[in-house]
C-alpha positions in Angstrom: 0.0 0.0 0.0 2.8 2.5 0.9 4.5 1.7 -2.4 1.3 2.7 -4.2 1.2 5.9 -2.2 4.7 6.8 -3.3 3.9 5.8 -6.9 1.0 8.3 -6.7 3.5 11.0 -5.9 5.7 10.0 -8.8 2.7 9.9 -11.1 1.7 13.4 -10.1 5.3 14.5 -10.7 5.3 12.8 -14.1 2.0 14.5 -15.1 3.2 17.9 -14.0 6.5 17.5 -15.8 4.7 16.3 -19.0 2.5 19.4 -18.9 5.6 21.7 -18.6 7.3 19.9 -21.5 4.4 19.5 -23.9 2.7 22.8 -23.2 5.3 25.1 -21.8 8.3 24.1 -24.0 10.5 23.1 -21.0 12.9 20.3 -22.1 12.0 17.0 -20.6 15.3 16.7 -18.8 14.6 19.9 -16.9 10.9 19.4 -16.2 11.3 17.3 -13.1 13.5 19.8 -11.3 11.3 22.7 -12.3 8.2 20.9 -11.2 9.7 19.9 -7.9 10.8 23.5 -7.4 7.3 24.8 -8.1 5.7 22.3 -5.8 8.0 23.3 -2.9 7.3 27.0 -3.5 3.6 26.4 -3.4 3.8 24.3 -0.2 6.1 26.8 1.5 3.7 29.7 0.9 0.8 27.4 2.0 2.6 26.3 5.1 3.3 29.9 6.1 -0.3 30.7 5.6 -1.5 27.7 7.6 -3.3 25.9 4.7 -0.7 23.2 3.9 -3.2 20.2 3.7 -5.6 21.8 1.2 -2.7 23.2 -0.8 -1.2 19.7 -1.2 -4.5 18.4 -2.5 -4.6 21.3 -4.9 -1.0 20.6 -6.1 -1.9 16.9 -6.8 -5.0 18.0 -8.6 -3.2 20.6 -10.7 -0.5 18.1 -11.7 -3.1 15.5 -12.7 -5.3 18.0 -14.6 -2.3 19.5 -16.4 -0.8 16.2 -17.3 -4.0 14.7 -18.6 -4.6 17.9 -20.7 -1.0 17.8 -22.1 -1.1 14.0 -22.9 -4.3 14.2 -24.9 -3.3 13.0 -28.4 -2.8 15.8 -30.9 -4.6 15.9 -34.2 -1.4 15.1 -36.1 2.3 14.2 -35.7 1.7 12.1 -32.6 5.0 10.4 -32.6 7.0 13.6 -32.6 4.7 15.1 -30.0 5.2 12.4 -27.4 8.9 11.9 -28.4 9.6 15.2 -26.6 9.2 13.3 -23.3 11.9 10.8 -23.9 15.5 12.2 -23.8 18.6 10.8 -22.2 18.1 13.1 -19.2 14.4 12.4 -18.6 14.8 8.6 -19.1 17.7 8.6 -16.6 15.6 10.5 -14.1 12.5 8.2 -14.3 14.5 5.0 -14.3 16.4 6.0 -11.2 13.3 7.4 -9.4 11.3 4.3 -10.0 14.1 1.9 -9.1 14.8 3.7 -5.8 11.1 3.8 -4.9 10.9 0.0 -5.2 14.3 -0.6 -3.6 13.7 1.7 -0.6 10.2 0.2 -0.1 11.8 -3.3 0.0 14.8 -2.4 2.2 13.1 0.1 4.5 16.1 2.2 5.6 15.6 4.2 8.8 16.7 7.5 10.3 19.7 6.7 12.5 21.8 9.8 13.3 21.3 12.6 15.8 20.9 15.4 13.3 18.1 13.5 11.7 16.4 13.1 15.1 17.1 16.7 16.2 15.7 18.3 12.9 15.7 16.8 9.5 13.7 13.6 9.9 11.7 14.8 12.9 10.6 17.9 10.9 9.2 15.7 8.2 7.3 13.5 10.6 5.9 16.5 12.5 4.8 18.1 9.2 3.1 14.9 8.1 1.4 14.1 11.4 0.2 17.7 11.9 -0.3 18.7 8.3 1.3 22.0 9.2 4.8 23.5 9.3 7.1 22.0 12.0 8.2 25.5 13.0 4.9 26.0 14.9 4.8 22.5 16.5 5.3 21.9 20.3 8.0 19.4 21.0 9.7 18.5 24.3 13.1 19.3 22.8 15.2 22.3 21.7 13.7 22.9 18.2 15.3 24.6 15.2 12.1 26.4 14.3 13.8 28.8 11.9 15.3 26.2 9.6 14.1 26.7 6.0 11.3 24.3 5.1 12.2 23.4 1.5 13.5 19.9 2.1 10.9 18.9 4.7 8.1 20.1 2.4 9.6 18.2 -0.5 9.5 15.1 1.7 5.9 16.0 2.7 4.9 15.8 -0.9 6.1 12.2 -1.0 4.6 11.5 2.4 1.2 13.0 1.7 -0.6 9.7 1.0 -0.4 6.8 3.4 1.5 6.6 6.6 4.7 8.3 7.6 7.9 6.3 6.7 11.6 7.2 7.0 12.4 5.7 3.7 10.1 8.2 1.9 12.3 11.0 3.1 15.3 9.4 1.4 13.4 8.8 -1.7 12.3 12.4 -1.9 15.9 13.6 -1.5 17.2 11.2 -4.0 14.5 12.1 -6.5 15.7 15.7 -6.2 19.3 14.4 -6.8 18.2 12.6 -9.9 16.3 15.7 -11.2 19.5 17.7 -10.9 21.4 15.0 -12.8 18.8 15.0 -15.5 19.2 18.8 -15.8 22.9 18.4 -16.5 22.2 15.7 -19.1 19.2 17.5 -20.7 21.1 19.0 -23.6 22.3 15.7 -24.9 20.3 14.1 -27.7 20.0 10.3 -28.1 22.8 10.3 -30.8 25.2 11.4 -28.1 24.6 8.4 -25.9 28.3 7.7 -25.8 28.8 10.7 -23.6 25.5 10.5 -21.8 26.2 7.1 -20.3 29.6 8.0 -18.7 28.3 11.4 -17.7 25.4 9.7 -15.8 28.1 7.6 -14.0 30.0 10.8 -13.1 26.9 12.4 -11.7 26.0 9.3 -9.7 29.4 9.3 -8.0 29.6 13.1 -7.5 28.0 13.2 -4.0 30.3 10.3 -2.8 33.3 11.9 -4.4 33.1 15.3 -2.6 31.7 14.1 0.7 33.7 10.9 1.6 37.3 11.1 2.7 39.8 8.4 3.9 38.7 4.8 4.0 35.3 4.1 5.5 34.4 1.0 7.5 30.8 1.9 8.1 27.8 2.4 5.9 28.3 5.4 3.8 24.9 7.2 3.9 25.4 9.7 1.1 22.1 8.5 -0.5 20.7 7.7 2.9 20.9 11.0 4.8 18.3 13.6 5.3 20.8 16.4 5.9 20.6 19.4 3.7 24.2 20.0 2.7 24.3 17.7 -0.3 20.9 18.8 -1.8 22.0 22.4 -1.3 25.1 21.9 -3.4 23.3 19.9 -6.1 20.5 22.5 -6.5 23.0 25.3 -6.4 24.8 23.8 -9.4 21.6 22.5 -10.9 20.2 26.0 -11.2 23.0 27.1 -13.4 22.7 23.8 -15.4 19.0 24.5 -15.9 19.8 28.0 -17.2 22.5 26.8 -19.6 20.2 24.1 -21.0 17.3 26.5 -21.4 19.4 28.9 -23.3 20.9 26.2 -25.5 17.5 24.7 -26.3 15.6 28.0 -26.5 13.3 27.2 -23.6 11.3 29.6 -21.5 13.7 31.6 -19.3 11.2 31.9 -16.4 11.7 28.2 -15.7 15.0 28.8 -13.9 13.4 31.2 -11.3 11.6 28.5 -9.2 14.9 26.5 -9.1 16.7 29.6 -7.8 14.0 30.0 -5.2 14.4 26.4 -4.2 18.2 26.9 -3.8 17.5 29.6 -1.3 14.9 27.5 0.6 17.0 24.5 1.6 19.2 25.7 4.5 19.6 29.0 6.2 23.3 29.3 5.5 22.9 28.5 1.8 21.2 31.8 0.9 24.6 33.0 -0.4 24.8 30.0 -2.7 21.5 30.9 -4.3 22.8 34.5 -4.8 25.9 33.2 -6.4 23.9 31.0 -8.8 21.6 34.0 -9.6 24.6 36.2 -10.3 26.2 33.7 -12.6 23.0 33.3 -14.6 22.3 37.1 -14.6 25.8 37.8 -16.0 25.5 35.2 -18.7 22.0 36.4 -19.7 22.8 40.1 -19.6 26.3 40.4 -20.9 26.4 37.6 -23.6 23.3 38.5 -25.5 22.1 37.2 -28.9 22.7 39.9 -31.5 23.6 43.5 -30.7 24.1 44.4 -27.0 21.5 47.2 -27.0 18.9 45.0 -28.6 16.6 43.6 -25.9 18.6 45.3 -23.1 15.5 46.1 -21.0 14.2 42.6 -21.2 17.6 41.1 -20.3 17.9 43.5 -17.4 14.5 42.6 -16.1 15.3 38.9 -16.3 18.6 39.5 -14.4 16.8 41.4 -11.7 14.3 38.5 -11.5 17.1 36.0 -11.0 18.1 37.9 -7.8 14.5 38.6 -6.8 13.6 34.8 -6.6 16.0 33.9 -3.8 15.7 37.3 -2.1 11.9 36.8 -2.0 12.4 33.5 -0.2 14.8 35.2 2.2 12.4 38.0 2.9 9.3 36.0 3.3 10.8 33.3 5.4 13.9 34.8 7.3 12.5 38.3 7.7 8.7 38.1 7.9 8.0 34.5 9.1 11.0 34.0 11.3 10.6 37.5 12.6 7.1 36.5 13.7 8.4 33.3 15.3 11.1 35.1 17.2 8.6 37.7 18.4 6.2 35.0 19.5 9.0 33.1 21.2 10.0 36.2 23.1 6.5 37.1 24.1 6.0 33.5 25.5 9.1 33.8 27.7 11.7 32.6 25.1 15.0 34.3 24.4 14.0 36.0 21.2 16.8 37.0 18.8 20.1 35.9 20.2 22.7 36.6 17.5 24.0 39.6 15.6 22.2 40.3 12.3 23.8 39.1 9.1 24.1 42.7 7.8 26.0 43.8 10.9 28.3 40.7 10.6 29.1 41.4 7.0 29.8 45.1 7.5 32.0 44.6 10.5 33.8 41.6 8.9 34.7 43.7 5.8 35.9 46.5 8.1 38.3 44.1 9.8 39.6 42.9 6.4 40.2 46.5 5.3 42.0 47.3 8.5 39.3 49.5 9.9 38.6 49.5 13.7 35.5 47.8 15.1 34.0 48.0 18.5 32.0 46.0 21.1 31.0 42.5 20.2 32.9 42.5 16.9 36.1 43.7 18.5 35.8 40.9 21.1 35.3 38.3 18.3 38.0 39.7 15.9 40.7 37.2 17.0 38.2 34.3 16.5 37.4 35.6 13.0 41.0 35.8 12.0 41.8 32.4 13.5 38.9 30.9 11.6 40.2 32.3 8.3 43.7 30.9 9.0 42.3 27.5 9.9 40.2 27.4 6.8 43.3 28.3 4.7 45.2 25.5 6.4 42.4 23.0 5.6 42.4 24.1 2.0 46.2 23.9 1.3 47.4 21.1 3.5 46.9 17.3 3.9 45.0 18.0 7.1 42.0 19.0 5.0 41.0 15.8 3.3 37.5 16.8 2.2 36.9 14.5 -0.7 38.1 11.3 -2.4 41.0 13.2 -4.0 42.2 15.0 -0.8 42.1 18.6 0.2 40.4 21.6 -1.3 43.2 22.6 -3.6 43.0 19.2 -5.4 39.2 19.6 -5.8 39.6 23.1 -7.3 42.2 21.8 -9.7 39.8 19.1 -10.9 37.0 21.6 -11.4 39.4 23.9 -13.3 40.4 21.1 -15.6 36.8 20.4 -16.5 36.3 24.1 -17.3 39.4 24.1 -19.5 38.2 21.0 -21.4 34.9 22.8 -21.9 36.7 25.9 -23.2 38.8 23.8 -25.6 35.8 22.0 -26.9 33.5 25.0 -27.5 33.0 25.7 -31.1 32.2 29.4 -31.1 34.1 32.4 -29.7 31.0 33.6 -27.8 30.5 30.3 -26.1 34.2 30.2 -25.1 33.7 33.7 -23.6 30.6 32.5 -21.7 32.3 29.4 -20.3 35.4 31.4 -19.4 33.3 34.0 -17.6 31.4 31.3 -15.8 34.7 29.7 -14.6 36.2 32.9 -13.4 33.1 34.3 -11.8 32.3 31.0 -10.0 35.9 31.1 -8.6 35.2 34.6 -7.3 32.0 33.4 -5.8 34.0 30.6 -4.1 36.1 33.2 -2.4 32.9 35.0 -1.3 31.4 31.8 0.1 34.6 31.2 2.1 34.3 34.7 3.5 30.7 33.9 4.5 31.9 30.8 6.3 34.7 32.7 8.0 32.2 35.4 9.1 29.9 32.7 10.5 32.7 31.0 12.5 33.9 34.4 13.7 30.7 36.1 14.7 27.7 33.7 14.6 28.9 30.3 15.8 30.0 29.6 19.3 33.8 29.8 20.2 34.1 26.0 20.5 32.6 25.6 17.0 35.1 28.0 15.5 38.0 26.5 17.4 37.5 23.1 15.7 35.8 24.4 12.5 32.8 22.3 13.4 31.0 20.9 10.3 33.3 22.9 7.9 33.6 19.9 5.6 29.8 19.8 5.2 29.5 23.5 4.5 32.3 23.7 2.0 31.4 20.5 0.2 28.1 22.1 -0.8 30.0 24.6 -3.0 32.4 22.0 -4.4 29.4 19.8 -5.5 27.6 22.7 -7.2 30.8 24.1 -8.7 31.6 20.7 -10.2 28.1 20.4 -11.7 28.5 23.8 -13.3 31.7 22.8 -15.0 30.0 19.6 -16.2 27.1 21.5 -17.5 29.4 23.9 -19.4 31.1 20.8 -20.9 27.8 19.4 -22.1 26.9 22.7 -23.7 30.4 22.8 -25.4 29.7 19.4 -27.0 26.6 20.9 -28.8 26.7 22.8 -32.1 26.1 26.5 -31.7 23.8 28.6 -33.9 24.5 32.3 -33.9 22.3 34.8 -35.8 23.7 38.2 -36.9 21.5 41.0 -38.3 22.8 43.6 -40.7 20.7 46.7 -41.2 20.9 48.3 -44.7 18.5 51.2 -44.8 15.0 50.1 -44.2 15.7 46.4 -44.5 17.6 44.0 -42.3 19.5 40.8 -43.4 19.9 37.9 -41.0 22.8 35.5 -41.3 22.9 32.3 -39.2 26.2 30.6 -38.6 26.7 27.1 -37.2 29.7 26.3 -35.1 30.5 22.7 -34.5 32.3 21.7 -31.3 36.1 21.3 -31.5 37.7 17.9 -30.9 34.4 16.3 -29.6 35.9 12.8 -29.6 38.7 13.9 -27.3 36.2 15.6 -24.9 34.0 12.5 -24.9 37.1 10.4 -24.1 37.9 12.7 -21.2 34.4 12.3 -19.8 34.8 8.5 -20.1 38.1 8.7 -18.4 36.7 10.8 -15.6 33.8 8.3 -15.1 36.2 5.4 -14.9 38.6 7.2 -12.5 35.7 8.3 -10.2 34.2 4.9 -10.1 37.5 3.2 -9.4 38.3 5.7 -6.7 34.9 5.2 -5.0 35.4 1.4 -5.1 38.7 1.9 -3.4 37.2 3.8 -0.5 33.5 2.7 -0.2 33.2 -1.1 -0.2 30.0 -2.4 -2.0 28.5 -3.7 1.2 28.9 -0.3 2.8 27.2 1.6 0.0 23.5 2.5 -0.4 22.9 -0.5 -2.6 24.6 -3.1 -0.5 23.9 -2.3 3.1 23.0 -5.3 5.4 19.8 -5.6 7.3 21.8 -5.5 10.5 22.6 -1.8 9.8 19.2 -0.8 11.2 18.7 -3.6 13.7 19.1 -1.3 16.7 16.8 1.3 15.3 14.1 -1.3 14.5 14.3 -2.5 18.1 14.0 1.0 19.4 11.1 1.8 17.1 9.3 -1.4 18.1 9.7 -0.5 21.8 8.4 3.0 21.2 5.3 1.6 19.4 4.8 -0.8 22.3 5.0 2.0 24.9 2.7 4.3 22.9 0.1 1.5 22.9 0.0 2.0 26.6 -0.2 5.8 26.6 -3.1 8.2 26.3 -3.1 10.8 23.5 -2.6 13.7 25.8 0.2 12.1 27.8 3.6 13.9 28.2 6.5 11.5 28.8 9.6 12.1 31.0 12.4 10.1 29.4 14.9 8.3 31.7 17.8 6.3 30.1 20.8 6.1 32.4 24.0 6.5 30.4 22.4 8.0 27.4 24.4 10.8 25.7 21.3 12.5 24.4 20.9 10.5 21.2 18.5 8.0 22.7 16.4 10.9 23.9 16.4 12.6 20.5 15.3 9.4 18.9 12.6 8.9 21.5 11.2 12.4 20.7 11.1 11.3 17.1 9.7 7.9 17.6 7.0 8.8 20.0 5.6 11.8 18.2 2.7 13.0 18.4 3.1 11.9 22.0 5.4 14.4 23.5 8.7 13.3 25.2 9.7 15.9 27.6 12.9 18.0 27.6 14.5 16.0 30.3 17.0 18.1 32.1 18.4 21.6 31.7 20.1 22.7 28.5 22.9 24.5 30.4 23.8 21.4 32.2 25.7 18.9 30.0 23.7 19.5 26.8 20.2 19.0 28.1 18.0 16.0 27.6 18.7 12.4 28.1 21.8 11.5 30.2 22.0 10.2 33.7 20.0 11.4 36.6 21.2 11.1 40.1 22.0 12.8 43.4 24.9 15.2 43.3 27.0 13.1 45.6 26.7 10.0 43.4 28.1 11.6 40.2 30.8 9.4 38.6 34.3 10.8 38.2 34.5 10.1 34.4 32.8 8.4 31.5 29.6 9.1 29.6 27.5 9.0 32.7 29.7 11.8 34.2 29.7 13.9 31.0 25.9 13.8 30.7 25.1 13.7 34.4 22.0 15.7 35.7 22.5 16.2 39.4 19.1 16.6 41.1 17.9 15.8 44.6 14.7 13.8 44.7 12.6 16.8 45.4 14.2 18.7 42.5 13.5 15.8 40.1 9.9 15.5 41.2 9.4 19.3 40.8 10.8 19.2 37.2 8.6 16.2 36.3 5.4 17.8 37.7 6.3 21.3 36.7 6.8 20.4 33.1 3.4 18.8 33.0 4.7 15.2 32.5 2.1 12.5 33.2 4.2 9.4 32.6 7.9 8.4 33.2 9.4 6.1 30.5 12.1 4.1 32.2 14.1 3.1 29.1 17.2 2.1 31.1 17.8 1.9 34.8 21.0 1.7 36.9 22.0 1.7 40.6 22.5 5.4 40.6 18.9 6.1 39.7 17.5 3.5 42.0 19.5 4.7 45.0 18.7 8.4 44.2 15.0 8.3 43.5 13.3 5.0 44.5 11.4 6.8 47.2 9.5 8.7 44.5 8.0 5.5 43.2 5.2 3.7 44.9 6.8 0.3 44.3 10.4 1.5 44.9 11.0 0.7 41.2 10.5 -3.0 41.8 8.4 -3.5 38.6 10.9 -1.8 36.4 13.8 -3.8 37.9 11.8 -7.0 37.3 11.2 -6.1 33.7 7.4 -5.9 34.3 6.9 -2.3 33.1 8.6 0.5 31.3 6.1 3.2 32.4 5.2 4.9 35.7 2.2 7.3 35.9 2.5 10.5 37.9 -0.1 10.4 40.8 -0.5 12.4 43.9 0.8 9.4 45.9 3.9 9.1 43.8 4.9 7.4 40.5 2.8 4.3 40.1 3.7 1.4 37.8 1.6 1.0 34.7 0.4 -2.5 33.8 1.4 -2.7 30.2 -0.8 -4.4 27.6 -0.2 -5.5 24.0 2.7 -7.2 22.3 6.0 -7.1 24.0 8.7 -5.0 22.5 
């Protein structure tokens, strides 16, 4: 049944894409990415307005109606009409999407890591269960309410029918991956299958290639992660690929705007990536015009402005208006409100420091941290300490990308195309420097000192740019392999003469050979680092055994809870990850924020009397020192109605057994996992249903 529900989502996507191709002249290889981008834009606006559920129904209905209308047989030339839907890019996309839908349904991968439980997977589950944006949900956990909703809403589209399932998140993300790959391949006709096949292999390996470093002995979850960094990089580069393909195939230019909006709607720190993509597209459209420069200048200028307006509209509507409302509401309800310096102030003061101008206050205090972050990032880029990808540090990755741009330049048949590719290569390098500055500013003035000291998550942030930059270079190479038609008009009095010149690519066989060599090298390198049994296609069932057991226990416990219960989580020795996963597994039943955030990172952990705190180890690191009266006050004060005793130890029994009516005897005997809060104390719950 759940597979049919996912197939309904893919069918809606196909019908919407078919309508864009057959009626709006958007090439079939680009249509899936444009359709997904439009869907996310509609759902984002609907979620902000509080009408997510009816909007999703409307999206499905619109896709179905548009597709049926577009697929009605024309009066003549039916073969040519329907042939528009089958290109190397579109066929690659639909083959991968359908294969992964079936594969994930059979294998049922599950969310396993803390970031998925603290945001990415939990956000999708909350959105599905509540049919509203997760940002307004009540959870018993610190909640990143301001994170952009693009990816959770993309997953919501695939979760809309049927029950929530983790594997649908991964399918949604991977469908987005494949839509980007199709965009890069979209300019290739069937007669160029010799380059399409190895290029598809290159694209398949790309996320592995720029995100895995050193030898891995665990499951590599590149295609099994609901993080936002890889999608952000792919859509960043995919937006430029969409533009290049639209211009090459004379498609409607507006189609790139929803993709730029999507690029700005994936992660809060990727807004600068969307602006970089917008700038590259705007320069290519405005500067390298068809015909005389003054001809169509106003139209080109308007389009260039629209390129910047798309991501900026997302930033304004979400980060300024919606998040501003959330922050105001949080502050009015006793929250902390806005806690960091504004991005504008950060940029201005950071540039002042670079120019040698004095700064004051907060920025003067943080200046050493900013300068040290820049130095550390440079060290990571140039030295062997910064192994960010399968070919080593950042300098090696930049050299690889530069080589692809050079091959594209050497292959381009016309002078204007060479100028366009050269401009793209140079300006994307300038944007790379700008993105590094944005990261340095973040480490210097936004992140906490300990994050800056160890450049926490630097590899994830910088890899987003490397992935997108590499895709841009590949897209330029695909354009260079196509013949270029250039029309020149000559005015002679009242008449104009038009001359069309055709420029064939130079040394196309050599370029195709380089693509094949690149595919082989990347596949071989991946095989050296990622063993088949540790990849997305070869993982063992045991990879998710612990999560399946935890999920089964959560379902068993929930069978014995009431809908309005609030659960206090106890798991002695937990480092917080078990608590995060319990918040995720139990929802919509709320698992309370167990502990105090300022004390050893908050929830989960070990509870006990102050005098019983161990000297070292996990229990010491995550120890919450409460007297019996303090713990009882926290449980009752937070409105908890039930305690979930996931794991006991002697410390908890010695510290708090008097709070329990049976002195914790039932829990120690394995007869219950739950205790209900009563006036007389915490009473054991007689549990019904199948054992966990």
